[in-house]
SEBALO-153462 format. One record per residue (C-alpha): chain; x, y, z. Coordinates in Angstrom, 3 decimals. Example, Ala and Ser with C-alpha at 12.3 -4.5 7.8 and 13.67 -1.06 7.14 Angstrom:
! SEBALO-153462
(atom "A",(12.300,-4.500,7.800)) (atom "A",(13.670,-1.060,7.140)) 
END
This chain:
! SEBALO-153462
(atom "A",(-19.765,-13.073,23.740)) (atom "A",(-16.808,-11.313,22.147)) (atom "A",(-15.733,-7.839,23.185)) (atom "A",(-13.475,-5.210,21.663)) (atom "A",(-11.254,-2.953,23.723)) (atom "A",(-8.588,-0.387,23.003)) (atom "A",(-5.047,-1.497,23.725)) (atom "A",(-1.541,-0.126,23.404)) (atom "A",(-0.036,-1.768,20.327)) (atom "A",(2.956,-2.834,22.413)) (atom "A",(0.890,-4.433,25.224)) (atom "A",(1.778,-8.136,25.603)) (atom "A",(-1.494,-9.471,24.171)) (atom "A",(-1.512,-7.044,21.225)) (atom "A",(2.156,-7.737,20.507)) (atom "A",(1.529,-11.507,20.579)) (atom "A",(-1.310,-11.124,18.071)) (atom "A",(0.894,-9.027,15.790)) (atom "A",(3.753,-11.548,16.047)) (atom "A",(1.367,-14.309,14.999)) (atom "A",(-0.050,-12.172,12.168)) (atom "A",(3.365,-11.214,10.807)) (atom "A",(4.595,-14.796,11.122)) (atom "A",(1.658,-16.151,9.144)) (atom "A",(2.039,-13.469,6.476)) (atom "A",(5.764,-14.164,6.116)) (atom "A",(5.161,-17.918,5.832)) (atom "A",(2.758,-17.613,2.886)) (atom "A",(3.992,-14.473,1.145)) (atom "A",(4.932,-15.125,-2.497)) (atom "A",(8.684,-15.267,-2.947)) (atom "A",(9.287,-15.133,0.805)) (atom "A",(9.899,-11.392,0.672)) (atom "A",(7.389,-10.220,3.281)) (atom "A",(8.686,-7.172,5.127)) (atom "A",(7.749,-7.194,8.819)) (atom "A",(7.601,-3.808,10.506)) (atom "A",(6.222,-3.642,14.036)) (atom "A",(4.416,-0.337,14.463)) (atom "A",(5.682,2.381,16.719)) (atom "A",(3.453,2.595,19.816)) (atom "A",(2.833,6.299,19.109)) (atom "A",(1.222,5.416,15.764)) (atom "A",(-1.868,4.052,17.508)) (atom "A",(-2.320,6.574,20.326)) (atom "A",(-4.871,9.373,19.961)) (atom "A",(-4.866,11.700,18.134)) (atom "A",(-2.620,9.741,15.730)) (atom "A",(-4.683,6.555,15.863)) (atom "A",(-6.157,3.752,17.920)) (atom "A",(-5.502,0.017,18.245)) (atom "A",(-8.072,-2.550,19.383)) (atom "A",(-7.992,-6.144,20.592)) (atom "A",(-10.949,-8.504,20.389)) (atom "A",(-11.421,-10.964,23.256)) (atom "A",(-13.513,-14.137,23.014)) (atom "A",(-16.100,-15.192,25.575)) (atom "A",(-13.323,-16.477,27.860)) (atom "A",(-11.476,-13.134,27.726)) (atom "A",(-8.748,-14.559,25.494)) (atom "A",(-7.391,-12.249,22.759)) (atom "A",(-8.451,-13.539,19.335)) (atom "A",(-8.023,-10.596,16.973)) (atom "A",(-6.786,-7.072,16.512)) (atom "A",(-6.617,-4.087,14.225)) (atom "A",(-5.906,-0.415,14.200)) (atom "A",(-6.502,2.848,12.411)) (atom "A",(-4.090,5.681,11.986)) (atom "A",(-4.451,9.133,10.476)) (atom "A",(-2.606,9.576,7.195)) (atom "A",(-2.353,12.403,4.682)) (atom "A",(-5.704,13.881,3.637)) (atom "A",(-7.239,12.484,0.481)) (atom "A",(-9.725,13.791,-2.071)) (atom "A",(-12.580,13.564,0.450)) (atom "A",(-10.686,15.135,3.360)) (atom "A",(-9.199,13.512,6.477)) (atom "A",(-8.291,9.829,6.041)) (atom "A",(-7.713,7.010,8.460)) (atom "A",(-5.913,3.866,7.342)) (atom "A",(-6.822,0.374,8.581)) (atom "A",(-3.729,-1.580,9.662)) (atom "A",(-3.013,-5.070,10.972)) (atom "A",(-6.560,-6.462,10.856)) (atom "A",(-6.135,-10.034,12.057)) (atom "A",(-8.226,-12.838,13.555)) (atom "A",(-6.682,-16.036,14.867)) (atom "A",(-7.639,-19.293,13.132)) (atom "A",(-9.928,-20.197,16.051)) (atom "A",(-12.065,-17.149,15.297)) (atom "A",(-12.262,-17.301,11.530)) (atom "A",(-15.639,-17.772,9.900)) (atom "A",(-17.493,-16.307,12.891)) (atom "A",(-17.806,-12.738,11.652)) (atom "A",(-15.163,-11.509,14.078)) (atom "A",(-13.064,-9.853,11.374)) (atom "A",(-16.151,-7.943,10.287)) (atom "A",(-16.758,-7.001,13.918)) (atom "A",(-13.286,-5.525,14.257)) (atom "A",(-13.574,-3.714,10.908)) (atom "A",(-16.990,-2.275,11.875)) (atom "A",(-15.555,-1.095,15.203)) (atom "A",(-12.622,0.580,13.450)) (atom "A",(-14.960,2.257,10.963)) (atom "A",(-17.078,3.609,13.818)) (atom "A",(-13.983,4.957,15.529)) (atom "A",(-12.766,6.541,12.277)) (atom "A",(-16.100,8.339,11.900)) (atom "A",(-15.908,9.531,15.520)) (atom "A",(-12.383,10.821,14.832)) (atom "A",(-13.696,12.893,11.922)) (atom "A",(-12.310,10.787,9.070)) (atom "A",(-14.049,11.370,5.740)) (atom "A",(-12.533,8.236,4.221)) (atom "A",(-11.169,4.904,5.415)) (atom "A",(-8.434,3.306,3.291)) (atom "A",(-6.333,0.159,3.441)) (atom "A",(-3.898,-1.904,1.452)) (atom "A",(-3.654,-5.661,1.153)) (atom "A",(-2.166,-8.424,-0.965)) (atom "A",(-4.150,-10.210,-3.661)) (atom "A",(-3.385,-13.607,-2.102)) (atom "A",(-5.493,-12.677,0.949)) (atom "A",(-8.764,-13.605,-0.744)) (atom "A",(-10.847,-13.784,2.442)) (atom "A",(-9.693,-10.300,3.426)) (atom "A",(-10.528,-8.946,-0.018)) (atom "A",(-14.001,-10.463,0.249)) (atom "A",(-14.513,-8.919,3.676)) (atom "A",(-13.531,-5.482,2.398)) (atom "A",(-15.834,-5.752,-0.634)) (atom "A",(-18.794,-6.885,1.535)) (atom "A",(-18.062,-3.975,3.886)) (atom "A",(-18.392,-1.366,1.137)) (atom "A",(-14.744,-0.819,0.258)) (atom "A",(-13.905,-0.200,-3.395)) (atom "A",(-10.645,-0.479,-5.313)) (atom "A",(-8.702,2.795,-5.398)) (atom "A",(-5.352,3.850,-6.884)) (atom "A",(-2.323,3.149,-4.660)) (atom "A",(-1.924,5.766,-1.951)) (atom "A",(1.381,4.416,-0.593)) (atom "A",(4.429,2.416,-1.669)) (atom "A",(3.921,-0.583,0.647)) (atom "A",(6.047,-3.379,-0.838)) (atom "A",(3.701,-5.971,0.729)) (atom "A",(0.591,-4.593,-1.011)) (atom "A",(-0.884,-5.309,-4.428)) (atom "A",(-4.377,-3.894,-3.845)) (atom "A",(-5.664,-0.688,-2.298)) (atom "A",(-9.220,-0.035,-1.099)) (atom "A",(-11.183,2.947,0.155)) (atom "A",(-14.563,3.729,1.651)) (atom "A",(-16.028,7.223,1.822)) (atom "A",(-17.511,7.810,5.280)) (atom "A",(-19.300,11.148,4.776)) 
END
């Protein structure tokens, strides 16, 4: 059975997951211009945000993701989903959805009225996950050079 736990973003297992995620993104990014920016540890510490790691049934880290508070939007306080990633060994098992559901629950508990995220159009599986999870296309809310699509979900 998989489990999800909070983790400092700079803990060894979380950092290893992020290194793998950024490496994979850089390898397939169109034009080879992917900009890797490791998050500051303070970004994912309450009250600013939270970072989680998913462990498989052998307590091995297989996925991660975080939420962080950003500028309020039209519905009020907003949390942004960042660095949602599941290793190849966990894909197709619903683990990405499990992490996203956990982050949504945490955002609600933190008082967020909306959950937003950005992604790249080449990440078709991610786009499908967001659509199935109730996210809808929204206008860009940031200037992320790695993003071509922005999504939001009202939580209230």
